[in-house]
N, C-alpha and C positions, 0 to 999 in steps of 0.2 A: 479379388475373389474372397480374401479373408476378412474384408470389412463390410459383408453384406448381412442385413438382418433379416433374410428370408427364412421362414420357419420359426422365428421367435415371436410366437403369439402370445398375447396378454390376455388373461382370463379374469382379471379383478382390476377395480379402480386403483387399488395400491400399486399393482404391478405397472399399471399404464402411467402412473404419476410418479415413477422413480426419478431420482436425480439423474442417474445414468441409465435409461431404458434399454440401450443396446448392450448386448453381453461383452462384446469386444471392448467397449468403453470402460465397463467395470473391471475387466482384466487388466486394462492399461493402467488405470488409476491404482489398483491394488499392487501391481508391479512398480509403479512409481513410488508408492508409499514404502514398500519394502525396501526399495533402493535408498530412499531418503532416510529412513530410520535405521537401516541395518548396514547397507553397503558404504554410504557416504562416511559414517563414523569410523569404519574399519580401514578406509582407503585414503581419506583426506589427510593433509598434513595441518599442523597447527597454524601455519600461515594461511592456508586457504580458509580454515574456519574463521579466522579473525579479520581477514582482508576481504573475503569474497561471500562466504556462505552466511555468516550471521547478519551483515548488512543487507544481504539480499533478502533473507526471510523477513527481517523487521520493515524493510521498505517495501515489500510486496504486501504486507498487512496494511501499511499506510496507504499504498495506492489502492487497496482494496476498498478502504474507506473513502477515498476521494472519488473512485468510480461510482460509488452509490449515489454521491451528490451530484457529481458532473455528468457521469454517463447515464445513469438511470433516471434522474430526476431533472436534468438539464439545467441545474443552477450553477453557474460559473463561480468558482472560488478561488481566490489567490491568498487565502489566510490559513492554509493547511499547516504551515509551519507554527503559527500561533497555536493552533489546536494541539500540536504535538508538545509544543512548550507548556501548555496549561496542564495537559496530562502528566508531563515529566515532573513539574514542580508540585502539582497536586498530589502525586503519589509519593513525592518525597517528603512533603509536609505531614501526611498521614504516617509514612514509614518512621520518620525521625521524632515526631511529637507523641505518638501514641505508643505506650510501652508494649514491647512484644508484638507488634503489628506483623502479620505474616505478609509475604511478598505479594501474593495473588490478590488478597482483599486490597491491599494498598494500590495495586494497578488498576483494579476494578473502580475503586473511588476516585482514583485520578481520571479515569475515563468518564466517570460521572461529572466531575468538575468540567472537563472538556465539553460534555454534552450541554451543561448550562451555558457556558460561554459560547458554544456554537449557536444554540437557539437565540441567545441574546443578539448575536451579530447576523442571525439569519432572519431577523425581523424585516430588514429592508427588502428581503426577497418578496415580501407581501405587495410591495409598491413599485418595485423597479426590477429590471431584468438586463441581461446581456452585459455589456461593458460597464454600465452603471452599477450593476450588482457586484461586478468583479472589484470595482474601486471600493465599493462599501466593505467588502470582506478583506481587502487589502489593508483597510483601516485596522482591522483586528490584529494584523501583523505587527503594526507600528505600536499599537497600543500595548501588545503583550511584550514587545521589546522594552518599552518605557517602564512598564509595570514591573517586570521582574529584575529590571536594573535599578530602578529608583526606591521601590518599596522594599525595604530590608527585611520585613517581616516574612516575606515568602522565601527567603534565603537563610533564615535563622541569623539575621543581623551580621552576615559576613560582608566585608567591605566591598570586595570586588563581584559579588554575585555569583561567584563559583561555588559549587557544592559538590559532595562526593558520598558515595555509599559504599559499604563493605560488608563482609559475612553474610552475603545472601544466601537463603535457604528456602527450599520448598519441600514441606512435609518432612522437616528434619534432614533432608539431603542437601549438601552443599552446592551451590552454584558458582563454581570457581573455575573449573578447567573449561576450555574451548569446546570440548564435546558436550559437556552437560549445558553450557549455555545455548549452544546450537539447538539440541533436543528440546530444551524449554521453550525456546522461541518457536520451533517447528510445531510443537503440540499446540501452542496458543493459535498459530496461523492456521492448522488444519481445522481446529474447533470453530474459529471465527468464520472461515471460508465456507464450512458446511452450513453454519447458521445463516450466514449471508446469502448463500444459494438458495436455501429454502425460503428466506425472506422475500427475496426478489421474484420468486415464482409464485408467491401467495397474493392475496388481494391487495395489501399494501404496496407490493412491488408494481403491480398493474397500475395502481393510481399514480405511482411515481413516473411511469412510462407515459400515461396519459397526459400528465402535466407536462412532461417534456415535449411530446409531439405537438399538443396545442391545448394550452390552459384554459382557453375561453370554451372550447368544445367540452373539455374535461368537467368545467363548472356546470355547464348545460345539462350533462347527463347525471348530475348529482355528486360529483366528486369535490370535496371541500378543498380548495387550493391552499388555505392556510394551513390545515392539518397535514396535508400531503407534504408541502415545502418544509415546515418546521419539523415534521417527523423524519424527513431525509437529512436535514441538518443535524437533528439529535443522533441518529444512528450513525451518520458519517463521522460526527465529531467523536463519539464514544470510541469507534475503531481506531481513529486516528489518535486520539488521546492515549489509548492502550499501547499503540505502536510508539508513541513518544516516550511512554514510561519504559518500554523495553529498550529503546535506542538510549536512553540515558542510563538506566540501571545496568543492563547487560552489555552494551557494546562500548559506551563511553566510561562509565564508571565515575568519572568526575566531568562536570560540564558547567557551562555558564551560557546566558541568555543568547549569545552569538552562535551557539550550536543550532539554534532553531531559527535562523535568519530567513529573509525573504528568499534567499537562494534555495532553501529547502522547499518552499511552497512552489516555486517554479519547477523544480526537479520532480516532484510528485505530480504536477500537472502535465509535464512531459511524459512521465511513465504511463498515464492514463491515455494520453493522445496516441502515442506510439504503440502501446499494448492493444488498445481498441476500447473505445468507449462503449458503455453498456455491456460489458462482459466480464465475468468473473476471471476468466482466463487471461483476459486482458491485463490485469493487474500483475500477474506473474510474469507474464512475457515482457511487458514494459519495464518491470523492475530488474529483470535479467539484463535487458538491453541498457539500461542507464548505469547499472552497478557494474557489469562485467566488461563492456566495451571499453571505458576509460583504462581500466587496469590491463587489458589485452594490448591497447594501443601503447601503453607506457612501456610494456616488455618488448612489444614487436618492433617499434620504430628504431631504437638503437641496433638491433640485430640487423634489420633491413638495410638501414644506411652503412653498417659495417661491411656488408656484403657488396655494396656499391663503392667501397673504398673511401666513404665519408664518415666523419665523426660528428655527432650531435651532443652539445652540451645538455645538461639537465634542464636549463631554462628553454633551449630550443625544442627539447621533447615535450615540455609542458605546453608551450604555445602551439606546436603542431598537432598535439593531442586535442586542444580545443578546437582547433580550426576543422581537423578532420571530423571530429565528433559533431560540431554544428553542421558541417556540410552534410554528413550522413542522416542527420535529422531531417533537413530540408529536403534531401533526395528522397528519403523514404516517405514522407508526407506528401510529395508530388506523385510518387509511384503507386503507393497504397495509403490513401487518407484514412481508410477506416481502420488501420492498424494491423499489428501482428495477428490478433484474434481472427481477423477476416481471412487472412491467408490460411490459417489453420482450419477455418470453417470450409473454405474452397477445397483444400487438399482431401477432407473428409468426404466431400461430395464427390469428388473424382474418384476417390477409392471405391466408393459405393458402386460405380459402374465399370471400374476396371476389370478386364483389359478392353472393353468396348469403347468406341468412340463417345466422346461427352458432347 
């Protein structure tokens, strides 16, 4: 009864084209933002910020970028970790080499470096697709690992390739405490998510989805596959590059090339698949599943085995966590292959006709 749009009439094109056309959705999003910006900083502990909330916000931003490429344009990519690395090291070089470089312009420039890198390795998408494209983008991952480990210029001639940043400020405000880091990352995520939502609803988003559904038919009706595919790589790489800069500057503080290994690429791809491809909401849900579930299992398994009168070592907990996590992913993909966003959509459809039978 409370989720029906009866009586919500649209009297203008602007009202009909709102991001959230249903009033209840606008209330829910507004309440969610109030909780995220006001309630969470007041109630969450320092451990929750550093172990859960900050990684979740940054990985949700990265999953959003991957979803634009994989979910909306249908271009399989296994080089997302490389794009994060390019964004991180690009922002670091601008931040360290340019005197008094502010943090936000350094992040944007790092994202632009990732854009150029993504377009370069997106060129094979013009000729190959599917698993062949996945292998081509995987080459970007190995190339980035070699480049940042062997070319010392990118790391300011440090022998190990490890770099660090300190004294971060935004508009004169220090970004040192866990709360300030969380709020800064959250603001970036909200702004980018709104821009991405508007982008996929526009003409370029419809071109991406046409290429995803059938590229030959899209070319017949006048859509340029080269422009659509490379623009998807560019936008996706820019967002992932900014997420990489946040991951390095805000979450890690000091990092080396192994922080953006191929494991990171697979984690981002799993986030998109589990959350739901072709959905902005899917990036948030997938990031929550991948980030929160391992921490929950790590805390829950020792307590559960203790109630059964057994003890588990740290190594056994780690192995059991990986096995349960992998089994849940496989089970979930069998039960709902369209992701958590599809379950959210089904729930909303049922609420529209509740309490009547569906």
